[in-house]
N, C-alpha and C positions, 0 to 999 in steps of 0.2 A: 929673336930667335926663330928657328922655322920648326914648322910642323906641316903635317898632312892636312890637307882640307878638302871638302868635296868627295868625288868618287874615288880618290886616291885613299883619303882616310877609311872609307867603308871598306876598300879592298884590303888596306893594311889588316882592320879591325876583323876581318872575316878570314883573311888568311891563317890565323891562328887556331882558326875551328875546322878546319879541312878533314882532318882524321875524324872528328865526330861527327861531321857530315856524310862522309862515306861509310863510317861505321854504321850509322842510323838507316843509310839509302841501302846496305848489304841486309841489317837485319829486317826491314819492310817487306824487302823483295824476299827473304825466307820464311816469314811469317805468313803473306799471300800464299807463296807457291805450299808451304806446310797446310794451310787450310783448303788448298784446291786439291793436292794428292792426298790430305788425310795421313801424311807421315812426316817423319822428322829426316828420315834417309834420302828420299827422292828430290827434295831442295837442294839438299849438299851434291847430289849427282849433276843437276840441273846447273847449279852454279859453280861447276867445275870449271869453266871456261873463263868467269868474270876477272879472276886474277889476270889471267893471260891477256886479255882482251884491254884490261886496263894498261898492263905493261906495254902492249902495242901503241896504244894510244897516246901515252907517254913518249914513248921514243919516236913515234911520228912527229911530234909535237917538236920535240928537241931536234930531231932530222930537218923539220923545215926552220930552225934557228928561232922558235917563239918561245915566249915565256908563260910560264905557268900561272897564268892569272885567272880571275873569277871566271871568265867566259871557259879556260880550259876547266876548269872545276865543274862547272856547270855541265859540260861534255861531259867528264867522266861519270858524273853521276847518272846522266841518261844512258851511257853506254852499259852500266849495270843493267838495266831492262832490256836494252837492245841485244846484249851478249846472251841474256838468260833465254831469248825468245826461242834460240835454235834448240837449246838444251831441253826446252818444254816440249818441241816438236817429237823430240826422240824420245824422251824418257816416257810420255804419255802414250804412246804408239808401244813402245817397247813394254811396257807394265801391260797393255791390252794382250801383246802377245804371248807374254809368260802367263797370263791367266788363261790363256787358250790352251797350255800346255806346253808352250816351248821351253827349250834350255834356256837360261839367261844369255848366253852368247850368240845362240840362233836369235833370239827376239830382240837383241840390241842390233845385230847384223841385218836382220829384215826390217826393222825398224828404220835404221840409217839407208838403207838402200829405196824404202819407199818414201822416205822425206828427203832424201839428198836434191830432186828437182825442186821442190817448191823452196827448200832452205836456200839456193842458189838463187833463185828467181827474185824472192823477198830481199836478199841481201843485196844484189846487184840492183834493185831497185833503189834501196835506201842509199846504198854508194854513189848510185847516178843523182840522186838526190842531194847529197850532203857534198858532192864534188865541187859545186860552185861556190861553196863557201871556202873551200880549201884554195882557191884561186883568186879568191874577191878581191876587187880594187874598189878604190873610192875613200869616202870620207871615214867609214867604221871598219876599214880592211884589217885592222887588226883583231878586232872582235870576233870579225866572221871566220878569219884564218885560223884563230884558236881554237874556236869552238869547230869547226868543219876538220881541223887538223886530228884531233883528239878522237872525235866522232869517227871520222872516215878512217883512221889508221886502226884505232880499236876494234871496228866492226869487221875490218877486213881479217885483222888477225883473230878474232872470236870465230868469224865464219869458218875459217880453215881449221881451227882448231876443234870446234864443237863436231865437227864430222869424224874426228880422230879421237878426241879425247873423252866426250861423253859415253860413246860407245864400250869404251875400255873401261872408264870407272863404273860404268852400269853394269858390265859383266862381271868385275871383280867383286864389286860389292854384294849383288844380288847370289851370285857362285857362293859368297862367304856365308850370306843369311840361311841359304837353301842347307848348306852344310852343316850348321849351328842348329837349323831347326831339326835336321834329320837326328844330330848328336842328340838333340834334348828329347826327343819321341822316343829313340833307341834306350836312352838310360831311364824314360819314365815308365817304358813299357816292357 
């Protein structure tokens, strides 16, 4: 008969655990952010672009005609942290602005304007660093291309969406929380 052996056997065994690995990766990222912010809401705002980043990584992988192998899955897991970093920059400054008395929409807009250049600079540096993996040649080109395509495509999409989605989600959630707090204080007082 036929059976997988070596690396192929390991990839076949790990392939069925992909959803579990992604779930644990997002949970760990959420818990770390919850500890950082001291809140359960702010990590959800920060992680809002992660699904779109992962979708962008998968679409870029498919557009390049590559398989979803173990290297692509490692790239997707890495992308969770890379996609969250831009949200962290915006949410932390928006929270500071909110504490200084700004309205949620003003706080988010000011934070996005202030962090626009640093986000573009760090993301372009990372994209430049991952691009050689996208066009890799040689003995291990498939593994490098899979890893590079997922991270490059996902980071590109998450960078663009984080500048639009994180401020919108922040404004919506914080405005709702502010209205709720005012309603509760009016009912109590």
